[in-house]
N, C-alpha and C positions, 0 to 999 in steps of 0.2 A: 488684431481686431480694431476697427476704427472706433474712436470715442467721439460722441457728438455734443457733449455738454460743456466743452471748454469754452472760455471767452473768445479765443481766436476763431474757433470753429463757428460760433454763433455770429461773429462779426462777418466772416466770409460768407456764411449761409445767408445772412440778411442782404448783403450786397448782391449775391447771386440771385436771390429771390426777387429783388427789385428789377434786375435786368431781365429775368425770365418773365416777369409779369408786367411788362412795360405798356401793353395795350390798354386803352381806357376801359374796354369791356371787362378785362380781367381785374382791374383795380376795383371795380364795383362788384364783381362776382365773388372774389375771394373773401370768405368769412363774413359776408354781409347778411347774417341771419336777422330776420325780422321778428323772431320769437325767442323767448328766453326761458330756461328752466334753472332750478337751483343746482348747485354742484352735486354730482352723483345721482341726479334724478333719473329714474327709469321709465318715466311717463312720456311717451312720444308726443312731440308737438309738430305742428305744421309750420311751414315757411322756411326761408333761408336759401342761400346759394352756396354751392361748393365749386372748387376748382380742382380738376383732375389732370395731372401731368402725365403725358404719354410720349413714347419715342417718336411716333409719326404715323402718317396714313399713306404709306408709299404705294400700296397696291390699288388704290382708287375706290370708287363707290358703286361699281357694278357687281352686285352680289353673286351673280352667276359666273363672273370672270375671276373674282378674287378668291373664291372658295372660303370667304370670310376669314381673313387672317386674324391673328390674336389681337392686333391693334384695332382694325375696323370692327371686329366683333364686339368690343366694349361699347362702341357707340350704337351699332345695330341693335344690341340687346336692350337698349333703352327706348328706341323709337319703333320697334316691331314686337309682335307677339308670335307665339307658336301654338299649334293645335294642342300639344301635349307638353307637360312639364316633367323633367327628370331631375332627381336629386343625386347626391354624390354616391349613393349606394346602387344607382341604376334603377330605382323604383319610379314607376310612371304614375302620373295623376292628371286629372283633367285641367284644361286651360280654356282655350277657345272651343275645343272639343269637349262637350259636357259628358259624353259617354261614347262607347264604341262597342261593336260586336265583331267577333272573329268567327267566320262561317266557312263551311265547305273545306275543312282541312287547311285553314289559313290561306285559301285562294280568294276568298271574298271578305270584304269588310264593310260595315255600315258605320258611318260617323255621324253622331248627333251633335249639332252645334248649339252653343249658347245663343239666346235671342238678344237682340239689342246691341250687338257689337258693331262698331263702325270704324272705318278708317278716319284718319285725321281730317280728310276733306268732307266728312259727313256721309260718304257713301257706305252702304251696308257691307259688312263682312259676312256675307251669306253663303249659301251652298255654291252658287255660281262663282263667287270669288275664290272659294276654296278649290273648286275644280280647276280654275285657271292656274292657281299656284301648283297644285299637284301635277298637272300636265307639264308645266314649265320645269318642275324639278325632275320629272321622269324623262322628258324628251328634249328639253331645251328648244332652240330654234337655230340650227346651223346657218340658215339663210341670212339671219340677222346677227350672227356671231354670238348667240346666246347659248351658253353651255348648260348641260344638265347638272344637277347636284351630284357630286362624285360618289357618295355612299348611298344614294337612294336606290332601292331595288328596281332599277329601270329595265333590266333585261327581260324580266317576265311580266312587266306592267302591261296590262291590256287597256284599261280605261278607267276614267272617273266620271261619274255623272250625278247631277243634282236630281234627286227624286222629289224633293220639295224644297222650300226656301231654307230649311235648316237641316236637311239630311243629304248626305253624300254616300253613294255606293262606289266602292273601289274594287276592281277585279284584277287578278293575276292569273297567268296561265299555269303556274306551279306554286307550291306553298311559299308564302312570304312571311314567315314568323316574325321577322324583324321590322315589318312595315310600321306598326304603331310606334315602336320605340324610335324609329328613325324620324318620326315627326317631331321629336324633341331635339334633334340634331341642330347645331347652330347654323347649318346651311339652309335649313327649312324654315326660313323666316317668311311670314305672311306679308305680302305687298299688294297694293291695290292693283286690280286688273289694268287700270290706266297706266300705272308704272310698267307693268309687265309688257304692255303693248308697244312701248316706246322703242325706237332704235337704240342700240347699245350706247351710242354716244350721248344721247339725251338722258339715258338712265344714269349716267355718270354725274349728272347735275343733282346735288343734294336736295334742291328745292322740289325735285320731281320724285323723291323717295317717299312715297306715301304709305306709311305703316299704320298700325292700330295700337301702338304701344303707349305707355303712360307719359312719354315725353315726345315732343316734336322739335324739329330743327327750327330755331328762331333766326339765327344768322351764323355766318362763318366767313373766315378768310383762309382760303385753301393753303394748307401747309403751316398754318399758324394757330388759329383758334376756332372752336366750334361751340356755339351756345345752344343748349337745349332748354326748353321750358315745358312745364308740366301741362298735360291736358286736364282741364278742370272737370270734363265729363267722363273721364275714364273710370270704369267700374267693373272690370272683368279680369282682374289679375288672378293668377293661380291660387287656389285655396291653400296650397301647401305653404305659401309664404305668410299666411296668417294676417292678411290685411285686405280690406275692401276699400273701394273708393279711389280717389286720385292719389298720386304720389304725395309724399309729405314735403319734399323739397320743392322750391319754386324753380330753380334752374341748376343745371350742371354745365360747367364750361370746361371743355377739353382743350388743354394748351399743349402744343407740341414743344417738347424740350428733349433733344436727342441725348444729352449727356446724363448718364445714370447718377453721378455724384451730385450734379446740379439739381436734378429732380428730388433726390433724397434731402439735400440740404435745404431746399426751398420749403418742403413740408416741415422739416424739423424747426425751421425758423418761424413757422406760422404764416408764411406767405402763400401757402396752398394747402389743400386739405387731403389730397390723395395723390400718390405717385405709383405708377405702374412699373413693376420690376425693380427691386433693389438687389444689391449683392447679398447672397445668402450669409456670408461671413459677418454681415452687419446686423442681422436680425436680432440676436440676443441683446446687443447694446441698445437697439431701438426699443425693444420691448421693455427693457429695464427703465427706460425713460417715460414709459406710459403709452407709447404708440402701439397701435394694433398692426400686426403684419399678418395678412391673410395668406396662407399657403395651401390653397385647396388642390387636391389631386383630381385630375379629370379621368373620365372613362375613356380608355383608348389604349394605344401602344405605349410601352415604356420608353424612356430615354435609351437610345442604343443605335446601332448601325444596321441598316438594311444592306445586304451584301450583293454586289453585282457578280454573279457567278461566271460571267463571260469576260471580265476584265482581268488583266494581270495585276497582282499575283493571286487575287482571290478566286481565280478559276481553278486553283489547286485546293481540293478539300482539306489537305493537310494544313495549308496556311490558314484557312478559315478556323479550323479547330484549334490551331496553336494560338491564334489571336483570342479566341474564346477563353482559353485557359491561361493566357499570359497576362490578362488584365486583373489587377487586384481591386475589386470593387469595394471591399471594406476600407482600404486605404483612401479611395476616392471619397467615400461617405464621411470618413473622419477628417479628411484634409480640406475638402472643398465645400462640403455641405454641413447641415445641422441635423438635429433630431427630427426635424420636420420631413426629412427624406428617408425613404425605406429602400432596402435592397430589393432588386428584381428577383422574382422566382420563375419567371417565364418572359415571353416577349409582349404580354399584355398586362395592364395595370391590375394590381391586387384587388381594387374595388369593383372590377368587372366580375360578376357572379361566377362565370365559367373559368376564371383564371386558375391555373394549376400550379403544382410545385415540381418544377423541373430544373432547379438550380444546379443539380449535379452535372448537367450537360455543359455548364459553363463555369464551374467552380475554379477558383484560382489555384493553379498548380504549375509553377514555373518549370519544375523538373519534367512534368508531363508534356508541356509545350515544347521544351527543348528536344525531348525524345521523338515527338511527332515529326518535328522538322528534320532531325537527324535521319530518321527512318525514310523520310521522303526525299533525301538527297540534297537538302539545303545545307551547304557547308559554311562554317564560320571562316571569315577572313581576318586579316591582321587588324582591321579597323573595328572588329567586333560585330560586323554585320554579315549576314548570310547571303549567299548567292547560289545560283544554279543555272547551268547552261549559259554562263556569262552575264546573267542578269541579277542585279542586286535585289534583295527582298526589301522593297521600299513601297510605302504608301503615303498618300497625302490626306490629312484630315482637315475638314472645314468645320469649325465650331458653328453650332446652330444659333443664328442671331436672334431667334425667337425665344431661346431658353437661357435664363441667367446662368452665368458661370461655366458654360460649356467650353470656353477658351481655357480656363484653369483646369477643367476636367481633362481636356485633350492634351494639354501640356504634361499632365501627370501620366496619362496613358502612353505618351511618347517615351517618357522615362522608363516606364514599366516594360514596354515592348522591346526597348533597346537591350534589356537584360536577357531576352531570348533571341537576339540577333535580328530584330525587325527594325528597319529605319523608318521613322515617322516624321514627315514634314507637316507644318501647319500653314494653312491658307485662310486668313481671316477676311471675311467679306460682310457687307451689309445685307439687308433683306433682299434688295433687288439683285445683288450679286449671287445670293444663295439660290435663287431660282435658276440662274445660269449654271451653277455648279450641279444642281440636280439634273438639268437637261443634258449635261456632259456625261452622265452615267459613270461616276467615279467608282473605284473598287468598294469603298465604304462611304455611305451617305448617312450622316447623323440626322435621324428623323424625329419628328414630333407630329403625332396624328391622333386626333380624338375620334371616337365613335360612340354610339349609344348602345348598339346591339351587336353581339359577337358574330352574328350571321353575316354582317357586312364585311368582315375581314376578307372574305373570298374575293371581293372586288379589287383587292390590291395585290394579291399574291401571285397571280398568273396573268396571262394575256387572254384567257378565256372570256368570252362575252365582252370584249373590249376592256378587260381589266388593266390595272396599272402596271402589272408585271414587275413588281419591286425587285425581284432577284435576277432578272434578265433571263429567265428560263423559258419564256414563251409558253408553249404547252408541251415541252419536252419531258417533263417529269410527270409520268402518268399517275403516280401515287399522289402527288401534290394536287394534280388536276382532280382526281377522284375525291380527295378529302375536301377540297375547296367547294366542289359541286355539292357534296353531301351536307356541308354546314350551311350552304346557302339555300338548299331546297328541302331541308328537314321538315317533316310535317308535325313533329311533336318535340317538346323541349327536352325530354329525357334523352331521346336518341341524339339530339343535337349536342347536348352536353358531353356525351360519350365521344362524338366526333371531334368536338373541340379539344378534348384531351389528346386524342390521337394526332390531331393537326399540330398542336403545340409541341408535342414530343418529336414529331417528325421534322419540323422546321428547325428545331434546335439540334437534333442529331446530325442533320446535314450541314449545319453551320450557315444556314441561310440568313439568320439574324443573330446579332451579337448584343444581348441585353447589357445595360449598365446599371440603371437604378430606376425606381418608380418615379415617374416624371412629375415634377412640380414646375409647370411652365409659366403660370400666371401668378405673380406675387403682387400684393397690394399693401403699400404702406399707407396707413390711415391715421389721421389726427385723432387724439383722444376724445375730441368733442363730437365726432361723427359716430352715431350709434346705429345698430341693427342693419348693417350691410350683410346681405346673404349671398350664398354661392350656389350655383346649380351644378349639375353633374358634368358639365363641360368646363368647370372651374372659372366661370365668369362671375364677376361681382354684379349683384343686382341692387340698384339704388332706389327701387320702387318703395321699399320699406324704410329706407334710411332717413334719419332726422338729425338735427343739430342740438346738442346740449351745451349750455353755457354756464 
């Protein structure tokens, strides 16, 4: 475990911090609070500037094309609002949508908007603007290269219309129980109709990203630094956050620092205030020194592997099941992670209300894994690896660059699977390279994916209705088709919960998904002087309520 309070570490941290924060904008931003409180004060004060260190913004600034990556999502969350707020338990509450009605068996919805909400250019965030956003999320615009939002219930979307300035009616051809919840998804950010109407290339210009959030983009240098300043007229934050009026901070400066150790050391040395993603093994040492390390879990899928059933060798059900039972998840939790991480019980996160207990389907049992492979004709060779029909039982794992410590996790998995005769190679790539790996459809793809409502999982499991077809099955598995359709079109929550149980059990029985642990993807190292940072159900830090204590 790394120790951060030695004189040598502080010296190196100070030098690293100076190098990291060399631009003049950041020298003035870091720690430049204009308000002061006594030590240990719990009374929020206004004013001050913070610096947030982040890996990079590699996927760009077109929200419909990026699907809001973990990195871009941090900045988007400060400059835009959503219709609905969701907390870490999946509970929904009003935001820009003041209230809503679910009608006609969840086929029709009426959304009532807060009055007086405006975009940062002064134009109203009214019913017409909401209709423009809903239509963009549901349909996109292929002629302009604008994609729809991946988990939005678009297949049965019929229309959205403004019935007056603050009322929107939304209609679906079949039940859409997950619609309101999806409005809290981080892909459903409200942008000005002026922004939505731009060509994709112009939308990539941050100066054109007109949101209604508590901060606006003041200046930026692409790939280096991004300065946000608060909107003084903002007064419509979600009540769940317990604050009204403008943000308390004056500015947030996002500074790109790719190296994890440099981000950590720069905050430890006092040269920055927040760092995104530290190594889990360092958390306890950092907390012992008074730093806050936020480890929120998001609503969504667990850390694990989506399995390509058409690729060798995972086209063999025996191989899939042997991998499930050949991985010792307790050893992973004890070796790679801390008490902030929990064991997976299914392939969705435990804070999703419909998550079940199906861990017996992937319980560690090396003897069982070996027997499964023996019975399927995978013979052990002199090198300890199995083969069949002249082919070695071999897979390549690519650690997920969005998730801390998956490289260490996959290295341990390689050692564990070697004991049952499976050869594992590691291929380490960056964020850009990870998209290429996904496109190549490898046997195992280490996924991270959030969602707000369990009904949306149907959109990824098969190719029905242009689904993402995670398992390479297309529509060949009729039972999976039926279960996916049932969860997406359920007309009441009780029956949907029953289907969710059946779906989880079936996916795990077939070895279509190999869970590892409950995902903590977004980690936040925060200076002791930064108070009241809050996290939503997608595990993003919200600085609307944050303030600086000195």
